[in-house]
Residue, then its C-alpha position, 0 to 999 in steps of 0.5 A: m633496110k627496107l625494099s620498095r615493092p617495085v625493087s623487090w619485084f625487079l630483084l625477083a624477076f632478075g633471079v628468075w630470068s637468070w635461071v631461065i637464060w642460063i638453063t637454056f644456055v647450058k642445055n645448048l652447050v651440052k647438046d653442041g657436040s661438034g662446036p667449040a665445047f667438045d673436041d672428039g667428045r671431050p669437053t674443052a676449056y670453052f666448055w668448062v669456062h662457060l659451065l663455071l659462068a653458068v654456075v656462078s650465074f645460078v648462085l647470083g640469080t638465086v641470091v638476088g631472087t631470094i632478096g627480092l622474095r624476102g623484100l616482098r614478104a616483108l612488105r606483105r607483113t607490114s601492110 
């Protein structure tokens, strides 16, 4: 399957966006010592669920971004 240039750029941008957003979220999650993420200094279920969501999003962002990058490289080779 061949991806168009706009689709490849979109996938790459989506992968980068996913990393930027979720890195920011995880930093804020860890810093929030008095919120729902921690109870007396111990991580709560809220923390673990959101950390799992972040890890899954990192993996999906990496996969989608890699597909976009490979699409751009393939287009560069053919032109």
